[in-house]
C-alpha positions as CSV (number, residue, x, y, z in Angstrom):
1,M,-31.6,-11.6,18.0
2,A,-30.2,-14.3,20.3
3,L,-29.7,-13.9,24.0
4,T,-26.3,-12.5,25.1
5,M,-24.0,-15.4,25.9
6,E,-20.5,-13.7,26.2
7,T,-19.4,-10.4,27.5
8,M,-17.1,-8.7,25.0
9,T,-14.7,-5.7,25.4
10,D,-14.7,-2.7,23.1
11,E,-11.4,-3.9,21.7
12,Q,-12.9,-7.3,20.9
13,R,-15.9,-5.7,19.2
14,K,-13.4,-3.5,17.2
15,S,-11.5,-6.6,16.1
16,V,-14.7,-8.1,14.6
17,A,-15.5,-4.8,12.8
18,V,-11.9,-4.6,11.4
19,E,-12.2,-8.2,10.2
20,Y,-15.4,-7.3,8.5
21,L,-13.8,-4.3,6.7
22,K,-10.7,-6.3,5.7
23,A,-13.0,-8.9,4.2
24,F,-14.4,-6.3,1.9
25,D,-10.8,-5.4,0.9
26,N,-10.3,-9.2,0.3
27,G,-13.3,-9.8,-2.0
28,G,-15.6,-11.0,0.7
29,K,-13.2,-13.4,2.3
30,T,-12.2,-13.2,6.0
31,S,-8.6,-13.6,7.1
32,S,-9.3,-17.3,7.8
33,G,-10.7,-17.8,4.3
34,G,-14.3,-17.9,5.3
35,S,-17.2,-15.8,4.0
36,I,-17.9,-12.3,5.3
37,L,-21.3,-13.7,6.1
38,D,-19.7,-15.9,8.8
39,L,-19.2,-12.7,10.8
40,F,-23.0,-12.1,11.1
41,A,-25.6,-13.4,13.4
42,D,-28.3,-15.4,11.5
43,D,-30.9,-12.6,12.1
44,A,-28.5,-9.7,11.6
45,Q,-29.5,-6.5,9.7
46,V,-27.5,-4.3,7.4
47,F,-28.5,-1.0,6.0
48,F,-26.9,0.4,2.8
49,P,-27.9,3.7,1.1
50,K,-30.0,3.4,-2.0
51,W,-30.4,-0.4,-1.3
52,G,-32.3,-0.3,2.0
53,L,-32.4,-2.7,4.9
54,A,-31.3,-6.4,4.5
55,S,-32.5,-8.8,7.3
56,G,-30.9,-12.2,7.7
57,K,-27.8,-13.7,6.1
58,D,-29.6,-14.4,2.8
59,E,-30.7,-10.8,2.2
60,I,-27.3,-9.5,3.5
61,G,-25.7,-11.8,0.9
62,K,-27.9,-10.3,-1.8
63,L,-27.1,-6.7,-0.7
64,F,-23.3,-7.4,-0.7
65,G,-23.6,-9.2,-4.0
66,D,-25.6,-6.3,-5.6
67,V,-23.1,-3.7,-4.3
68,G,-20.1,-5.9,-4.8
69,D,-21.0,-6.4,-8.5
70,T,-20.5,-2.7,-9.0
71,L,-17.0,-2.6,-7.4
72,K,-13.7,-3.8,-9.0
73,S,-11.8,-3.1,-5.8
74,I,-11.9,-1.3,-2.5
75,S,-9.2,-0.5,0.1
76,H,-10.0,1.0,3.5
77,H,-7.5,3.3,5.2
78,Y,-7.1,1.6,8.6
79,A,-4.5,4.0,9.9
80,H,-7.0,6.9,9.7
81,F,-10.1,5.3,11.4
82,N,-11.9,7.1,14.2
83,W,-13.5,4.8,16.7
84,I,-16.3,5.7,19.1
85,F,-17.2,3.2,21.9
86,S,-20.5,3.5,23.6
87,G,-19.9,1.2,26.6
88,S,-22.5,-1.2,25.2
89,D,-22.6,-3.5,22.2
90,V,-22.6,-0.5,19.8
91,I,-19.4,0.9,18.3
92,V,-18.9,3.4,15.5
93,C,-16.2,3.6,12.9
94,E,-15.6,6.6,10.7
95,G,-13.1,6.2,7.9
96,T,-12.0,6.7,4.3
97,S,-11.4,4.4,1.4
98,H,-10.4,4.3,-2.2
99,G,-11.0,1.9,-5.0
100,E,-12.5,1.3,-8.4
101,H,-16.2,1.3,-9.2
102,R,-17.5,0.0,-12.6
103,D,-18.0,3.7,-13.5
104,G,-14.5,4.8,-12.5
105,P,-12.1,5.1,-9.6
106,W,-12.6,7.0,-6.4
107,R,-10.4,8.2,-3.5
108,A,-11.5,10.0,-0.4
109,G,-10.7,13.7,-0.8
110,V,-10.3,13.6,-4.6
111,P,-12.4,15.6,-5.1
112,A,-13.2,16.8,-1.6
113,W,-17.0,16.4,-2.2
114,G,-16.7,12.9,-3.7
115,A,-17.0,9.4,-2.4
116,G,-14.6,7.7,0.0
117,N,-15.7,9.1,3.4
118,W,-18.0,6.7,5.3
119,C,-19.3,5.9,8.8
120,D,-20.5,2.5,10.0
121,V,-22.5,1.9,13.2
122,F,-22.1,-1.6,14.5
123,E,-23.9,-3.6,17.1
124,I,-21.6,-6.6,17.9
125,R,-22.5,-9.2,20.5
126,D,-21.2,-12.8,21.1
127,W,-18.5,-12.3,18.4
128,K,-21.1,-11.7,15.7
129,I,-22.3,-8.6,14.0
130,Q,-26.0,-8.1,15.0
131,R,-26.5,-4.9,13.0
132,V,-24.5,-2.5,10.9
133,Y,-25.7,0.7,9.3
134,I,-23.5,1.9,6.6
135,Y,-23.5,5.7,5.8
136,L,-21.7,6.8,2.7
137,D,-22.3,8.3,-0.8
138,P,-22.9,5.2,-3.0
139,D,-22.1,7.3,-6.1
140,Y,-18.5,6.1,-5.9
141,A,-17.4,7.4,-9.3
142,G,-18.9,10.9,-8.7
143,Q,-21.1,10.9,-11.7
144,D,-24.4,12.1,-10.0
145,T,-23.5,15.8,-10.2
146,A,-26.3,17.2,-12.4
147,R,-28.8,17.1,-9.6
148,Y,-26.7,19.2,-7.2
149,P,-26.3,22.8,-8.4
150,W,-23.4,23.5,-6.1
151,L,-21.3,20.8,-7.9
152,K,-21.7,22.2,-11.4
153,S,-18.9,24.7,-10.8
154,R,-16.6,22.0,-9.3
155,V,-16.8,19.3,-11.9
């Protein structure tokens, strides 16, 4: 991680996080037409469930490619985000989404136990994402029900 060069406000950090989420909705392209990877520090880290920890832009690109290859579309519900600011470089965003996975569509709340609810923990410094841990159910299409006895009566 690089030394801190600029002081950022929480709203500025939030703007970087929103740009990151909108890039997913736009097939990996930022609002200026650049790559989502442009939003990351060279030595950034990203965690995604069932994939693990990616370190550096090359691994992050592989993670996003692997996950992205399973998605036909995704839309985040920006009006419903909950933001938590820590007073440091860390911010948290809790939200919902809908879209289409190669195994089928999903929408937060349909069904209530399914995919679409998520929480991201960001560390943003010097206008770059240093770290983001993504917490969600990667079974977007809700097909992994056999291993959960409480879902058998709901499917």
